[in-house]
DRENKE-726464 format. One line per 4 residues: for each residue x, y, z of C-alpha. Coordinates in nm, 3 decimals, decimal comma, m for minus. Layout:
// residues N
X/Y/Z; ...
// end
This chain:
// residues 241
m1,974/2,961/m3,526; m2,140/3,255/m3,350; m1,949/3,559/m3,228; m1,976/3,565/m2,851
m2,072/3,887/m2,676; m1,873/3,949/m2,360; m2,021/4,081/m2,038; m1,864/4,260/m1,743
m1,747/3,923/m1,615; m1,377/3,864/m1,692; m1,409/3,551/m1,903; m1,373/3,430/m2,262
m1,519/3,137/m2,455; m1,268/2,867/m2,556; m1,063/2,972/m2,862; m1,176/2,662/m3,052
m1,512/2,835/m3,099; m1,357/3,114/m3,308; m1,488/3,172/m3,658; m1,286/3,057/m3,958
m1,102/3,389/m3,985; m1,026/3,385/m3,612; m1,291/3,619/m3,468; m1,407/3,484/m3,133
m1,589/3,752/m2,934; m1,684/4,117/m2,911; m1,734/4,367/m2,631; m1,590/4,368/m2,282
m1,313/4,611/m2,196; m0,936/4,654/m2,208; m0,872/4,627/m1,835; m0,544/4,466/m1,733
m0,719/4,159/m1,593; m0,911/4,095/m1,914; m0,611/4,156/m2,136; m0,385/3,927/m1,935
m0,647/3,653/m1,935; m0,689/3,692/m2,310; m0,318/3,652/m2,381; m0,295/3,358/m2,144
m0,573/3,189/m2,346; m0,422/3,273/m2,686; m0,663/3,558/m2,760; m0,586/3,920/m2,852
m0,785/4,238/m2,926; m0,784/4,392/m3,275; m1,046/4,631/m3,403; m1,102/4,956/m3,591
m1,193/5,286/m3,433; m1,564/5,258/m3,516; m1,600/4,892/m3,413; m1,669/4,741/m3,072
m1,371/4,566/m2,914; m1,310/4,248/m3,116; m1,119/3,947/m2,982; m0,932/3,703/m3,208
m0,766/3,363/m3,198; m0,648/3,278/m3,553; m0,595/2,932/m3,693; m0,322/2,876/m3,803
m0,105/3,092/m3,576; 0,230/3,238/m3,675; 0,504/3,191/m3,415; 0,878/3,233/m3,398
1,079/2,999/m3,181; 1,386/3,196/m3,062; 1,622/2,912/m3,156; 1,493/2,929/m3,515
1,575/3,297/m3,572; 1,713/3,359/m3,921; 1,916/3,672/m3,997; 2,018/3,761/m4,351
2,381/3,830/m4,430; 2,297/4,187/m4,526; 2,126/4,252/m4,191; 2,417/4,093/m4,004
2,646/4,342/m4,175; 2,422/4,630/m4,071; 2,416/4,513/m3,709; 2,793/4,464/m3,700
2,840/4,830/m3,793; 2,678/4,925/m3,459; 2,464/5,180/m3,637; 2,187/5,153/m3,379
2,185/5,188/m3,002; 1,931/4,933/m2,870; 1,748/4,972/m2,537; 1,449/4,819/m2,362
1,162/4,977/m2,171; 1,292/5,333/m2,186; 1,017/5,510/m2,387; 0,728/5,264/m2,413
0,462/5,529/m2,478; 0,670/5,685/m2,754; 0,719/5,346/m2,920; 0,351/5,252/m2,925
0,251/5,598/m3,047; 0,514/5,580/m3,319; 0,373/5,244/m3,430; 0,038/5,416/m3,481
0,176/5,736/m3,633; 0,397/5,568/m3,893; 0,102/5,361/m4,018; m0,110/5,674/m4,048
0,168/5,855/m4,234; 0,178/5,565/m4,479; m0,202/5,573/m4,523; m0,230/5,220/m4,383
m0,471/5,301/m4,100; m0,421/5,178/m3,746; m0,605/4,982/m3,478; m0,407/5,169/m3,212
m0,676/5,401/m3,081; m0,621/5,610/m2,768; m0,812/5,340/m2,580; m0,568/5,073/m2,697
m0,263/5,291/m2,632; m0,379/5,370/m2,279; m0,447/5,000/m2,210; m0,099/4,886/m2,316
0,071/5,176/m2,141; m0,108/5,056/m1,829; 0,022/4,702/m1,884; 0,368/4,852/m1,920
0,335/5,038/m1,588; 0,232/4,708/m1,430; 0,541/4,537/m1,577; 0,374/4,307/m1,834
0,422/4,506/m2,156; 0,766/4,588/m2,292; 0,924/4,796/m2,564; 1,250/4,769/m2,754
1,399/5,087/m2,897; 1,653/5,146/m3,174; 1,823/5,486/m3,154; 2,014/5,653/m3,435
2,205/5,977/m3,381; 2,019/6,029/m3,055; 1,671/5,994/m3,206; 1,422/5,708/m3,188
1,463/5,534/m3,524; 1,250/5,223/m3,477; 1,118/4,979/m3,225; 0,859/4,726/m3,121
0,637/4,640/m2,825; 0,443/4,347/m2,688; 0,327/4,157/m2,383; 0,509/3,893/m2,179
0,361/3,612/m1,971; 0,572/3,328/m1,839; 0,810/3,225/m2,118; 0,589/3,354/m2,400
0,620/3,694/m2,565; 0,326/3,829/m2,764; 0,447/4,068/m3,031; 0,205/4,349/m3,108
0,357/4,600/m3,349; 0,679/4,757/m3,473; 0,780/5,066/m3,666; 1,079/5,202/m3,855
1,184/5,557/m3,937; 1,541/5,468/m4,037; 1,605/5,170/m4,264; 1,676/4,847/m4,070
1,613/5,006/m3,728; 1,323/4,783/m3,624; 1,498/4,480/m3,772; 1,806/4,544/m3,561
1,586/4,591/m3,254; 1,396/4,272/m3,328; 1,705/4,056/m3,379; 1,862/4,192/m3,063
1,544/4,124/m2,869; 1,504/3,768/m2,997; 1,861/3,695/m2,892; 1,772/3,828/m2,548
1,461/3,608/m2,529; 1,668/3,308/m2,636; 1,910/3,376/m2,352; 1,613/3,400/m2,113
1,494/3,058/m2,240; 1,164/3,183/m2,379; 0,960/2,911/m2,547; 0,801/3,114/m2,825
0,718/3,453/m2,972; 0,356/3,490/m3,080; 0,347/3,673/m3,414; m0,033/3,633/m3,434
m0,090/3,630/m3,811; 0,119/3,550/m4,117; 0,343/3,818/m4,264; 0,620/3,777/m4,520
0,838/4,007/m4,310; 0,834/3,777/m4,007; 0,861/3,465/m4,218; 1,199/3,591/m4,338
1,312/3,586/m3,975; 1,215/3,220/m3,940; 0,858/3,252/m3,812; 0,617/2,982/m3,924
0,254/2,889/m3,898; 0,133/2,617/m3,665; m0,216/2,497/m3,583; m0,409/2,679/m3,314
m0,435/2,359/m3,112; m0,057/2,315/m3,112; m0,007/2,682/m3,030; m0,244/2,662/m2,734
m0,073/2,347/m2,610; 0,269/2,512/m2,621; 0,132/2,837/m2,478; m0,016/2,657/m2,178
0,328/2,523/m2,090; 0,497/2,859/m2,148; 0,265/3,059/m1,925; 0,307/2,815/m1,638
0,661/2,951/m1,599; 0,715/3,252/m1,371; 0,664/3,590/m1,536; 0,947/3,842/m1,517
0,737/4,141/m1,415; 0,889/4,489/m1,421; 1,125/4,688/m1,636; 1,350/4,482/m1,862
1,710/4,567/m1,945; 1,978/4,415/m2,162; 2,249/4,288/m1,931; 2,623/4,300/m1,979
2,638/3,930/m2,058; 2,456/3,956/m2,389; 2,667/4,259/m2,483; 2,986/4,064/m2,427
2,888/3,731/m2,578; 2,701/3,839/m2,891; 2,952/3,988/m3,134; 2,692/4,064/m3,403
2,466/4,272/m3,179; 2,524/4,611/m3,019; 2,305/4,668/m2,715; 2,313/4,876/m2,402
2,141/4,880/m2,063
// end
């Protein structure tokens, strides 16, 4: 399959035309309209600093259904100790920059260029991108961010500076999405880390079918907060507004 070159027109080729490894198109921009269309179609940007913008739609696709969340006994014990103070949408820019910085500190490299960071911070200002923060002793210890459309959440990246911080944030957030009746969490590509939480691979065709239904639901645009209900009814999770 060829790699499609995008123009100024906000449009993408159908994901079924992606190459075997998932690469679909190159070029275009990271405007909010293009990014939101991409996620709605099951496409996401991922590229290195020296590359043009590359757009992907992998097959198979790793997803986590909120009802299938698996939490190890050791992590449950950590969460029950209330070691972390979990918030949402309080320091989005700091979370996404930390995701990039931690990878650089670990010599892993990062796709989070200033262009990407600015684009997702813009989506956050518009109410479509969200962050979850884990605080320890008053400092940001870990977190994650992603994009929400309808009843689908598209996870982008996470980081940890204190052991188990991002895990606690993730579990808390999945419980929140379950309560909000989200259909699925897009994990994009296979990782052993997410598989341990119950994520699994499905075919791209099935993912796109389920995504189409999820994005037809209304999108909760704006700042997200954990409400009192989840604090009171989830004894294994410590969260705060």
